[in-house]
N, C-alpha and C positions, 0 to 999 in steps of 0.2 A: 631825642634825636630829630634833627630837621628832616623833613620829607624831601626826597629826591624828585626833581622835575625831569620827566622822561625826555622833554625837549632838549635837555643838556647832554643826553647820552650820544655816543658816536653813531649808533645805529639810526637814531632819529635825525641827527644833523646831516648825515650823508644822504638823506632822502630829500633835503630841501633843494629844489631846483631854482637856478637863477631866474629872476623875473616873476616868480610865484609869490602870492601873498605870504606863504609860510617863510620863504627865504627872506623877504623884505622885513617881516616882523621880527624874526629871530635875530638877524644881524643888526637891526636897528637897536635892539636891546643888548646885544652881545658883540659889539664891534671888535673886541679883543680876540674873538675866535674866528673872525671872517677870513683872515689871510691864511691861516693854517688849514682851515676847512676847505677853502678853494684850492689850495695846493694838493691836498689829499684827494679831493673830488676829481682832479685832473689825472690821477693815476688809474691804471687798469682796474677793473672790477675784480673782486675776489672770485677765483675760479675762471678768470677771464684771460684772453689772449694777451701776451705781453708780460705776464707775471712769471716769476722764476720757476714755478712748478706746473705751468699750464700743460695740459694734455687734451687734445681735441676729442679723445675718446673717453678719458676718465674724469676730467674736471666737470663735465655736465652731470655726473652722478650727484655731486653736491648741489648743483643748481636745481636739478629736478626735485631733490628732497625739500629744498627751501621753497620752491614754487608750490609744491603740494601743501606745505604748511600754510602758505599764504591763501591757498584756495579753500582750506577748511576752517580758517580762523573765524568765519562768521557763525560757526556752529558752537562757539565757546559759551554762548548763552542760548536759552530756549524757554519754551512755555513750561509752566509747572502744572502738574496734575492737580485738579481742583479737589480730588478726593485724598485728603491727607491721611497718612497712616500714623497712628500714635506709636512712637518708638521709645525704647529704653536706651539711654546714652551709653551705658556700659556695653550692651549688646552691639549697638551700631559702631562703637569705636573698634571693637574686636572684628566685626564683620568687614568694615571698610578697610582696615589695615590688611586683613587676610585677602580681601578681594584685590587690592592694589598689588600685592605680591603675587597672587595668582595670575594677574594680567602681565606680570613681568618686572615690577618694581623690586629693587633689592632692599631698599630702606624706606620706611614710612614713619612719619610723625605727625602730630597735630599741634598747631600753635593757636593760642588765644590772640586774635588779630589785634595789632596795635596801630596807632596812627602812622608811625614811621615805616610800617610794612608796605604801605601803599605809595605809589607815585603821587605827586601833588597834581600834575597835569599830564595829559597825554600828548605825544609828539611824534610818534613813529609813522603815522599815516595821515595824509592830507585831510581826509574826511573827518578826523577827530582831533586835529591839531588844536592845542590850547584848551581842550575840554577839561574842566576840573573833575577830579575823581572823588566820588563820595564813598565813604566807608559804610557799607551796608550789610556786611556779613561778619559775625562774631568769631568764626572759626576758619582756619586754613589747614586743609589736609595736604601735606607736602610729601612728595615721594621722589626717590632718586633711582635712575636707571644707570647701570654700569656700562662704561665704555671699554671695549676690548683692549687689554694691555698691549698686545703686540701692535695693534693698529695705532694706538697713541704713541708708542715708542718709535714709530716711524715719522713722528713730527719733525719738520713741518711739511712733509710730503703730502700728496693728494690723498693718500690713505687716511691721513688724520682727519681731513674735513669730510670724507665719506663717513667716517665713524662718528664724528660729532654731530653731523646733520642727521644721521640715522638715529642717534640717541634723542635728538630733539623730536623726531617723528615718534619714536617709541613713547616718550613722555607725553606727547600731545594725545596719542591714542588712548593711553591709560587714563588721562584726565578726562577725555571725552566720555569714556565708558562709565567712569565713576560719577561724573556730573549728570549724565543722562539718567543713571540709576537713582540718584538722589532726587532729581526733579520728578521722576516717576512715583516716588514715595510721597510727593506733595510738598517738598521743601525746595527752596531756591538754591541754585549752585552755579558757579561759573568756573570754567576751565581756563586757567591762566597758562598760556603756552607761547612758544616762540612765535613772533609776529603779532601777538595779541595779549600782552601782559598789562594788568593793572597793578600788580604787586612786584616788589623786588624779591625774587624767589630766594636768593641766598640768605637774606635777613629773616625770612619766614622759616627757612630750614634751620638756621642757627637757633632760633627760639623754640623750635619743635624738637630740639635735641638730636638732630641728624648729624651735625658737625659744627665746625667753627670756621671763621673767616681767617685765611692765612695771609702771609706777607704778599702773596701774588694777587690778592684782592678777590679771590674766589673761595667757594666753600671747600673745605677739606674734611673728609670723613675718616674715622678710624679704620674702617674696613677697606675702602677703595681710594683713599686719598682724594684728589680732585678729579679722578677719572669717572665723574658722574655728570649727568645732566638732570635738571630738576623740573618738576611740574607741580603746580599748586591749584587745588580746587578749593575755592572759598564757598562757604555755605552757612545757612542759618539752621541746619539740622543739628540737634543737640548731640555733641560728642565730648569726650574728655581730653583736654589739652595735656601735652607733655611739657617737660621742663628742659631748659638749656642744660648742656653738659660741658663742664670744663675738664678736658683731658690733658691739659698742659701744652696746647698747641702754640700759644704765644711764646712760652719759654723755648719751645723747640724751634720755631721760626727765627727767634732772636739769635740762636746759635747756628742754624743751618746755612742759610743764604745761598743754597744751590740754585734757586730760581733767579736770584740777582745776578749770579755769575754767568748763567747761560742765556738770559734774555737777550735776543738779538737787537731789540729796540731800546735797551737800557731804560725800560719803562717802570721797573720795579724798584721801590725805594730801599736804600740801605739804612742802617741805624735802627733806633728804637721807634715805636709808634709815636705819632704826634696827635695832639688834640685838634680834631677837625669837627666843626659844628657841634661842639660839646662832647664829643666822643673820642677817646684815645684809640687810634687805629692807624694802620698803614693805608696809603692811597696811591695807586699806580697812576702814571701819566697816561691817560687813556688815548690821547692823541698820538703819542709815540708808539703805543701798542698797536693801535688800529692802522697807523701808517705802515707798519711792518706787514700787517695782514695784506694790505693792498699791493705791496711789493712782492711778497711771497706767493700770493694767490690762494692761501689757505688761512684758517684762523689760528695758525702757528702751532700752539699746543706744547711748545718746548717747556714752559714752566710747569705744565701738568706732568710731563714725563720725568722731569728732573726732580720732582718732589719725592723724597723717600717714602712717604705715605702711599703714593700712587703705585709703588713697586711692591708694597706689602710689608708691613711691620707686624709682628705677632702682637695680639691683644695683651698678652702677658707683659711684653716689653713696654707697650703703650701705658699700661697701668703704673709703670715705674717712673715715667719721664717727668711727671709733675714735680716741680721743684728739685729735680735731680739732674744736674749738668753732667754727671758721670755717666748716667744711663743714656743721655742724649749723645754724648761723645762716642759711646760704644756703638750706638745705632748708626751714627754717621760714618764711623770708620768701617763698619761692616758693609755699608752701602757703597762707599767709595772703592773698597776692595773688589766688590762685585761688578760695579758699573762704571768706575772712573768718574769723570765729570758729570756724565749723564748716560743713561741707557740709550742706544740708538741702533735701530735695525735699518740697514741701508737699502735692502732689496724690497720691492713691493711683494705682497702675497702673490702666489702663483696665479690665482684666478684673475688678478688685476694686470698681469703683464701682457 
């Protein structure tokens, strides 16, 4: 699989300011993206005044969470204790997974790091723009924090971005504590968190057996659907990797299409997966997705709430869906009977009104 260049992601592209070396370099090499990026760049900021969901009192909650993440991103790496403790990989695997859950993670897995797990170049911040990313850690400890179902079912209201930004903070703190602990044992560790990733977290999570990538382009877990946010700590401490798990998600997504029908930006592809860079998969139109975020004022979340997995499917039913269109049809009919086209809670939680 070809490595992804972080400079090509929307989060990086929206940081390039006209007249800066980063702007000039990127659009000299990607002239086809300049017009649409400039158009999106002229729209109000997410959580900003002029967006459909803007609240002068509530929208700054999301802004504050993301500013906090930016302020702590420099702590993702740190000095390693020179007094290394010899450890047993089985004991440390059990200990790290237990510790992550104790700190608040719902799911934890370990991946043997591959080339394609890492971005090829950094791009999200001016000071590291264009920096090549070296692969220096053999293991990735990946964990998922759950997002509250009722908050996500209020998508795309401000409640949604309050919950997603909180989950990014939760994942960042868990990753900080784990990476600090590992470095204290004398091994190197890096916390990959929002605003400071070297890795593509969903790909690491997939290979660690936490979930699979759905039609909407994000990780879907059996337990919480895509109502999760991910953190990844890469390390050279010896641990035991997990294996990917195929629970029939591709067959399910091929039959479901709820995210396609509800996506306001029409960014999610219909039909079967296509071969992209040597891998058969679905690929969303990230420009159409992000453009909707800038109009709505939140990171939308409608595809998350409309996914039946996000609303809860019994593990017994999930075990039957692989290669069984009858079981998939049964799950979808039950979902539609309960939620219609998608679950939606109109009112904000009482504390936010």
